[in-house]
C-alpha positions in Angstrom: 0.0 0.1 -0.1 0.9 3.8 -0.3 0.6 5.5 2.7 0.8 9.0 3.5 2.0 10.2 7.0 1.3 13.8 7.7 3.8 15.0 10.4 6.0 12.1 9.6 9.1 13.6 10.8 7.7 14.2 14.1 7.8 12.1 17.3 5.0 9.8 16.8 5.0 10.0 13.1 8.5 8.8 12.7 8.0 5.8 14.9 4.8 5.0 12.9 6.8 5.3 9.7 9.5 2.8 11.1 6.6 0.4 11.6 5.1 0.9 8.1 8.5 0.6 6.3 9.2 -2.7 8.4 6.0 -4.1 7.2 7.0 -3.4 3.5 4.6 -0.6 2.6 5.4 2.5 0.3 5.4 5.6 2.6 5.2 9.3 1.7 6.2 11.4 4.7 4.9 15.0 4.7 6.2 17.6 7.2 6.9 21.4 7.2 9.6 20.7 10.1 8.0 23.2 12.6 8.5 20.5 15.3 9.6 17.5 13.2 13.0 16.8 12.6 14.8 15.1 9.5 17.1 13.1 11.8 14.1 11.2 13.0 13.6 9.8 9.5 17.2 9.9 8.1 17.5 6.0 7.8 14.9 5.9 5.3 15.9 8.8 3.1 17.8 6.4 0.6 15.1 3.9 0.5 13.2 3.7 -2.7 10.0 2.9 -1.1 10.1 6.1 1.0 9.5 9.8 0.1 9.9 13.0 1.9 7.9 16.0 0.9 8.5 19.3 2.7 4.9 20.9 2.7 2.7 22.8 5.0 -0.6 21.3 5.0 -2.5 24.5 5.5 -1.8 24.6 1.6 -3.6 21.9 -0.5 -1.6 19.1 -2.2 -2.4 16.4 -4.9 -1.1 12.9 -4.2 -2.0 9.3 -5.0 -2.4 7.0 -1.7 -4.4 4.3 -0.2 -4.2 5.6 3.5 -3.6 8.7 5.2 -2.4 8.8 8.9 -3.1 12.5 9.6 -0.7 13.3 12.5 0.4 16.9 11.6 0.0 19.4 14.3 2.4 20.6 17.1 1.1 18.8 20.1 3.0 20.3 23.2 1.6 23.5 24.7 4.7 25.4 24.2 4.7 24.6 20.6 1.0 25.0 19.7 0.7 28.2 21.8 3.8 29.8 20.0 1.6 30.7 17.0 -2.1 29.7 18.0 -3.6 30.9 14.7 -1.2 28.7 12.8 -2.2 25.9 15.2 -5.8 26.3 14.4 -5.4 26.6 10.9 -3.3 23.4 10.8 -6.1 21.5 12.7 -8.9 23.0 10.5 -7.5 23.7 7.1 -5.0 20.9 7.2 -7.6 18.5 8.1 -10.0 19.8 5.6 -7.5 19.4 2.5 -6.5 16.0 3.9 -10.1 14.8 3.9 -10.6 16.3 0.5 -7.6 14.2 -0.8 -9.0 11.2 0.9 -12.3 11.8 -0.9 -10.8 12.2 -4.4 -8.5 9.4 -4.3 -10.7 7.0 -2.1 -8.2 6.8 0.7 -8.8 5.7 4.2 -8.1 8.6 6.7 -7.0 8.3 10.2 -7.1 11.5 12.3 -4.9 11.8 15.3 -7.1 13.5 17.7 -6.3 14.1 21.4 -7.4 13.5 24.9 -7.5 17.3 25.0 -10.9 17.1 23.3 -12.1 16.3 27.0 -10.7 19.6 28.4 -10.4 19.8 32.1 -12.8 16.6 32.7 -15.4 16.4 35.1 -15.8 12.7 34.3 -13.1 10.3 35.4 -11.7 8.1 33.8 -12.7 9.5 30.4 -14.9 7.4 27.9 -15.4 8.3 24.3 -19.2 9.1 25.2 -17.9 12.1 27.3 -18.4 15.3 25.5 -15.6 17.4 27.3 -15.2 20.5 29.4 -13.4 22.8 27.2 -12.7 26.7 27.5 -13.2 28.0 23.9 -11.3 31.1 24.4 -8.4 29.7 26.6 -4.7 29.5 25.9 -5.2 25.8 24.9 -8.3 26.3 22.8 -6.3 26.6 19.4 -5.4 23.0 19.9 -8.2 21.4 21.8 -11.0 23.2 19.8 -8.9 22.7 16.8 -8.9 19.0 17.1 -12.8 19.1 18.1 -13.4 20.7 14.7 -11.1 18.2 12.9 -13.2 15.4 14.4 -16.4 17.1 13.3 -14.9 17.5 9.9 -13.9 13.8 9.6 -17.4 12.6 10.5 -19.1 15.0 8.1 -17.0 13.8 5.4 -17.7 10.4 6.3 -21.5 11.0 6.4 -21.7 13.3 3.4 -19.2 11.9 1.1 -18.6 8.2 2.4 -15.0 8.9 3.2 -13.6 6.0 5.3 -12.4 7.6 8.6 -10.7 6.5 11.7 -10.5 8.8 14.7 -7.9 8.0 17.5 -8.0 10.1 20.6 -4.4 10.0 21.7 -3.5 10.4 25.6 -0.1 11.4 26.9 2.6 9.6 24.8 6.4 9.4 25.5 9.4 7.8 24.3 12.7 8.3 22.3 12.7 11.3 19.7 10.5 13.4 22.0 11.7 17.1 21.5 14.0 18.1 24.4 12.4 21.4 24.5 8.7 20.4 24.0 7.7 21.5 27.5 5.8 18.3 28.2 6.4 16.7 31.5 8.3 13.6 30.7 10.9 15.5 28.3 11.2 18.4 31.0 12.0 16.0 33.9 14.5 13.9 31.9 16.4 16.9 30.5 16.5 18.7 33.8 17.6 15.6 35.6 20.4 14.9 32.9 21.6 18.4 33.2 21.7 18.2 37.0 19.0 21.0 37.2 16.1 21.0 39.6 12.9 19.1 38.4 10.1 21.6 38.1 6.7 20.5 39.3 3.7 22.7 38.6 1.2 22.9 41.4 1.6 20.4 44.2 2.2 17.5 42.0 -1.0 15.7 42.7 -2.5 16.3 39.3 -2.4 13.1 37.3 -1.4 11.9 33.8 -1.4 8.5 32.2 1.8 7.8 30.0 1.7 5.4 27.0 4.8 4.3 25.4 5.2 5.3 21.7 5.6 1.9 20.3 2.2 0.8 22.2 0.5 3.7 20.7 1.7 3.0 17.2 0.3 -0.6 17.4 -2.8 0.9 18.2 -3.0 3.5 15.5 -2.1 0.6 13.0 -4.9 -1.7 14.5 -7.4 1.1 14.3 -6.5 2.1 10.7 -6.9 -1.4 9.5 -10.0 -2.4 11.6 -13.5 -2.0 11.0 -14.5 0.7 13.4 -14.5 4.5 12.7 -14.0 5.6 16.5 -13.5 7.7 18.2 -11.2 5.3 20.1 -9.2 6.3 23.0 -5.6 5.3 22.8 -3.4 5.6 25.9 -2.2 4.0 29.0 -4.9 3.6 31.9 -2.3 3.5 34.6 -2.6 6.8 36.3 0.5 8.6 38.0 0.7 11.8 39.7 3.2 14.2 38.3 5.2 14.0 41.6 5.6 10.2 41.2 6.8 10.8 37.7 9.3 13.3 38.8 10.5 10.8 41.5 10.6 7.9 39.0 12.9 10.1 36.7 14.9 11.5 39.8 15.6 7.9 40.9 16.7 6.8 37.6 18.9 9.7 36.5 19.9 11.7 39.4 18.8 10.8 43.0 20.3 13.9 44.4 18.4 16.2 42.0 16.1 18.6 43.8 12.4 18.9 43.1 11.0 22.3 43.1 7.2 23.5 42.8 5.8 26.5 40.7 2.2 27.7 40.1 0.0 25.7 38.0 -0.9 27.2 34.5 -4.3 28.2 33.4 -6.6 25.4 32.2 -4.2 22.6 33.2 -6.3 19.5 33.5 -6.2 18.1 37.1 -6.7 14.5 36.0 -6.2 12.4 32.7 -7.1 8.9 32.3 -8.4 7.1 29.4 -11.2 4.6 29.5 -9.7 2.1 27.0 -12.7 -0.3 27.1 -13.4 0.1 23.4 -9.8 -0.2 22.3 -9.6 -3.5 24.1 -12.9 -4.9 22.8 -12.9 -3.4 19.3 -9.2 -3.6 18.6 -7.8 -6.1 20.8 -5.3 -3.6 22.0 -4.0 -2.5 25.3 -0.6 -1.1 26.4 2.2 -3.6 27.2 5.2 -1.6 28.1 5.3 -0.6 31.8 6.4 3.1 32.8 9.6 2.0 34.3 10.7 0.0 31.1 9.7 2.9 28.8 11.3 5.6 31.0 14.6 3.5 30.7 14.5 3.6 26.9 13.4 7.2 27.0 16.1 8.5 29.2 18.9 6.4 27.2 17.7 8.3 24.2 17.9 11.6 25.8 21.2 10.8 27.3 22.6 10.4 23.9 21.3 13.6 22.6 22.0 15.7 25.6 25.7 14.6 25.6 26.4 14.1 22.0 27.7 16.7 19.7 24.4 16.7 17.8 22.7 17.6 21.1 24.7 20.8 21.5 21.6 22.9 20.8 20.4 21.9 24.1 22.6 24.3 25.9 20.2 27.0 24.8 17.0 25.3 25.9 
């Protein structure tokens, strides 16, 4: 099959491409390199079944493909709030153009949506039926409302034009190739610990997140794409950890002497996040298999190489 991955040079996109290439598909990677890195897909550049196109999906593009994994959009608050207008355009215009492409070439389309559609949830854990508690004019709305619109567009193209769609609501994911400066909690803690800096916890650290290792997530995306269910389906790890527990886990692995400091909680920061993955289990026969301790070990090794290698010299300015 010919498969298009938008945002393919990004953290999740590049791991997905590794899997698709390994199973013998032809892959087209589309990325504008706002948060993607060519280094993530370097090993495929000379492969005749791989193609890289530098392109911004807020502009239309014509391609012939069988499947589209639509992952393009900065996903960490630091990056998506840097240019909120661009973020919402990526979510709305980008999704519109990709659905238009899917309609024209009769490709199956998978939208990488997000647990952010649930906002700061008043229901716990979050199931796909929950409609969310989102602030439409808050600092995160360019991303979460953008993704809510993207889901609407996907279902409208499905209902009106019979486009085959799949919608994944992705919860916190971590692993090798996360951006060092992406401002998300796993990368923050790992980089701080490796550089001998204090680990910064916002609030009192009692807010919770659920962390899914990237290889588990990619498996879920592939099963969803090739299964019979449109979704939306939650993909994430239901093991819930407080931020303080995560900080301590990183501290113990990297630098037991590192200090933990506390800072005020940002606006609209969700207090609790935990996926109900009943649907993923029953419909896709999927659940995460990699425990946090093992995933952290692999992530820390990858960061250690980057923080200390000559290639990682740009870290000094982070």
